Every structure is written in structure tokens, then in C-alpha cells.
N, C-alpha and C positions, 0 to 999 in steps of 0.2 A: 653690624656695627665693627665684626671683625674686620671685612672688608674694607669700610673705608679705612682702617690702619694703614693698607696698602698705598693711600694716597699722600701721605706723611712726607714722604722723602723727594714726592714732587711739589707738593704746595709749599714745602720749604724751601726750594728753587726759587719757586715764582714771587715769594713775599721778598727774598733776598736782591731780584733782577730788578724789581719794578721799587722797592723800598729802601733798598741796603737793609732788611731789619735780618741779623744770622740766626743759626738755629738756636745759640743758647738765648738770646733773647726770647725767642717763641717758646721757648721752655718755659723760661722765667716767668712767660704771662699767661702760659696753661694753669704752671703750679699757681699764680695768683687768682688766674679765676676761679681753681677749686675754691682755694681759702675764700674765695670773695663770697661764693657766690651759696656758703655752709649757712642751710637755714633760711636763704634767703631769691624772693623772684624781685629781680631789678631791670630796669630800661636800661638801654645802651648806656646811656648817658651819664646814670647812676651807676655802673660797672664799672667803669672807666677813671669816675673819679674815687669809688674803694681804691680800686688798681692803682691812683696816682699816690695814695697815702699808704701804702701799703711796699708797692717797689716804685723803685723810681725811674718815669718815662721822662725820657727827652719830648719835647712840645712835639718833634714829627710824628714820634710815635701813636704820641695821643689822638692826635688829630685820624692817621690811620684808622687808630680804635673806635673812634666814636662816629666814624663816618656810614655811612648806608651801606655800603659794598661790605662790612664786616668781613673783611679779609683777615684779620688777628683772631678775631672768633671760628673761624674754618678751623684750626689745629686742635683746638680744646674741643670742636665739634665731632672732628674726625676720631677723634681717641675717648670718645664717649663721656667728656667731662661736662658738656653743657645739653641745654637745649631749649627750646621754645615754653616759654609758661604761659600763662593766661595774659591778652592784651588790655593795657591801660587806652584807653579810647583808641588813638593811634598809633602808638606807641607798643614796640614790640617790645617782651619781657624775656628774661632768658633766670634757666632755674636749673641747681644741679641736676644732671640724669640720674644718678642714682637715687637720689631722692625725690623726685617725681618719680620714675617708672618703679621705684622698689628694689630694684637690682639695679647694681654695678656691670660693668663690661670682665669678663671673665678671661685673664691675661693668659690665659692657659690656650684659650679660644685659636685655632689656625688661622691665619690671615687668607694664605693661597686655598686652602680648600673652603672656608665661605667663596673668596671669588668664586671660586666652579660653581658651587649652588648659586649663587648671582645670576653670573653667565646661562645656567642651564635656565633659569626661570626667564631671562631676560628672552633667549632664546623659545621660549615655550608661549612668552608674550609676543613678541615682534618677528619670530621668522617668517621668512630664511630673510638671514641678516650676514653680513661679512663683519672680518675683525676690524674693519676702521669704523663702523659702525658702532660696534660696542666700545672701542674705545674712545671714540667721537661722544656717547651718552656718559663713559665714566669719568670725563673732560681729561680728551687731549691724548690719551697713554697708546699710539697705536703698536707700539710694540710689546706692551706688556700684553694687548688684546693679543695680537698673533699668539704669542708664547703658550697662553690659556686657553684659546680652543685647540691648540696642536695637545695639551694635555690630556683634552678629551675627546680626541678627534676618531676613536673607537664609537664615540656613542653617538657620531653626527653623519647626515647622508647632503654630498653636495650636489644643487641640482641650478638649475637656471631661468635667472629672474629678470625680467627683462631685458633680456642679453648679455648679463651679467651674470657672473658664477657666484652663487651663496651657499649658505648652507642651515638645514634645519637640525632639530634630534632627532633619531630613528622612531623616537616613540611615537613623535608626531606626523612620521611622513605619510604616514597611508590615510591617518581622517584628512589630511588638507589635501589630499587627490581624490576623498570620496564628500566631500563641502561643495556643493553646490553656486556657480556665482550666483552673489545677490547684487540688488542695489539696494546703496543707503545714500541719505543724506543726513548731515550732522550740524546742527549749529555749536561750534565749540570757543572758550572763551579763551579771553588773553590768560599766558601762562600756561598756557595747557602744556602737559608733557608732550602728546601725541603731534603733537603743532613745532613745538620748542626743539626737541631732538630728532626728528623724523629728518637722516641723512642714509643717501646722500639727496640735498635739496631738489635737486635736477630732475626727481622722479614725483618729487610732491607740488611743486608748485613753477609756471614758465618763470625763467632768469628775469623776464621784462618786467613780472609783476611782481618779483619777490621785496623790494623795495617798500609796496606797498602792506607784507607780511611783516614782516621783519624789521622791527625799529631797533634800533639803538638802546636807548634808554627808557623805553615803555613794554617792554617785553613784544610779543609777536601781538598783532592786529586780532579782534576775536574773526575766526573766519567761516565760512560756509564750504563745510565736506561735501563733493558729492562722490561717491563713488570710492573714498580714500582719499579724494586728491582736492587740492584745495580751489575751487569754483566762484572764490569772492571773498566780500570782506563783510562784516554786520558792525552795526551801533545800536544799541541802544537809548532811549530818552522816557524820563519820564514826564508823560503829557497826562497832568491831573489825576483823574485812578486809577488811569490805563498804562499801561508801557506802548510806547512805539517803539518797534524795530525796523530796522535801516538798513535791507541788505541792496549790497554793489556789486551786480557778479562780475566777473571775469570772461564769462561764455556767455552764449543764448542758454534762457532757462525754456524749456517749454510748459502748458498749463500743466504737466502731472507734477514738473519740477517743482514748478509753484506751488502747488498744492500741499506736497511733501515737505514742502520749509513751511507753512502754513500748519501743519501736523505736527511738525516740530515746535514750532513755535509753541503750542499749546502745552504740551510738558514743561516749556521754559515759564510759561506765563504760572504752571502750577507752583512750579519751584521757587517764585519771585511769589508769589502770592498777589498776583495782579492780572487783568488778562491783556495780553498781547495784540497789539495789532502791526501788520505785516504791510512795509510797502517797500518796491521793488524801484530800483533808479534805472537808467538806461545802464548798457552794456561797460565796465569801465575802459578807458584807452591805458594802454600799456605806459611804462613812464623810461 
């Protein structure tokens, strides 16, 4: 949470450019959210209505507040004012973070130190990386990411990855070199963080198939991963008491690959509580 506070200025700039909402208005809205959610669990519409009664909101600002994007809620979330509560059917709800979690954000927490901790954890999970990749994941702040990586440069080793310079933690370098190459197949769902934030995407999915994976309003399509890269997309449908899983590969899958997809689908069926039947289409044509 302390690291999130570093994004406030960047977020305020975006809100002003997109909607003409000033920093002072954002501060009023954030303070109003803190008061409106005191002891409450509210839907987006309920929160907007309560805010409109507490502080004067012009019609445009209110429309932005109730939109599904939640742009005006993000500054409050970044400051630890609100978080998601239990859903009410298809509707999300919001609660005061300090009341829901039982503790608030300590104002003495240092954002820069928190960011360094976050970067170290990102390197441990996703390394080798470049500063552009971390900046992309953290919300489009490449200069900040470059300065942050420079501040912990003594902890990093430079390596070559797919013909490009990248960095890993020194603490992880030996283990990475010792790790044997393995083959893997995974079925990842929409909105999976590995798929959404993989960067640069040219390593991940061929450019002519990219529109099939990254959809503007629907999030990423569910993908078939072959050794960490996209090898197709899939969809599921309820078919009586079982689930039909339709796989559309981007590359030709041999019998061994298909068997491993079927094994992966068994785990998906156990999670969903129904048997899964897998079908494969012909290899997709690029767009």
C-alpha cells in the first residue's frame, strides 16, 4: 500500500487530461469516500449517491464516478482509503480499508523503500526483466522504473535473454542457471496477470495473432501456453453436466501436446466441479 502512494501524481495527471478533474476535486472526493464508507458496505451507485449528497458533484464528475472503469476510486484505493467488499450478486461493493482489514496505512511508511521491496519481489517472480517491463506492469512509468532499478543495481546481475539485455537478482542467478529446461502446458483464464502484463509481447505471442489474445474491452482471451508462450486460445461451454473445452491452437500440436492439454483440463474440471471434454479445432489462421 505504501508503494501505491507513489502513483498518485501520475494518476491525478491522467484524470485531469481525460476528464478535466483537478487535484483539489480528487482530494475532496477521496475525503468524501472516507466519510461515506464509515461503517458501510456500498455498491458503486450507492457510494456515488451518498457522495453527491455530501459534496457537490457536477453531472460529468458523477458520471465518471459511477462508470465501470472506477477511475475516480483509484486515488482513494492508492491511499488505502477503500478496498473491495463482498459482492452483491453481479455488483461489486466497497468498504473502508482500515475497517475491513483492521488497520490503516501508516503515514510514516516510506513509498520509495516500499517500491524497492516491490521491485525485488517482482524480480524474484518474473526475472530476468528490464526496467521497461517493471514500469509497464506498475502503470506506465518507465523513468521511475529506471531510477528505481539503478538504486538497487548492486543487488542485480545483467544477463542476456532472447538477445536482449535484462537483469536478475544476484541471489537468484545461480539457481536460474542450475534449473533444467522443462516443457509445460497451461490453460490460463481471462484477466490472468501473467498474460495481461507480459512485456514485451513480441516474445509472448506472434504479432499476427495478438488481436486474438488481447481484446480491448473483454480482457485477454483464455490462452493455451506452451513452454510459457501463447500457442492458442480456448473457451468453455456448459454441456449438460459436463464442460466442453474447445481449444483453437495457433501451432500444430502433436499427440503428446494434446495429451498434456487433456491432463491440464482434468485439473480445471476438478476446480470447476465437473468433468471436462476437450476438443481441438484446426490450426487458426493469423489475423
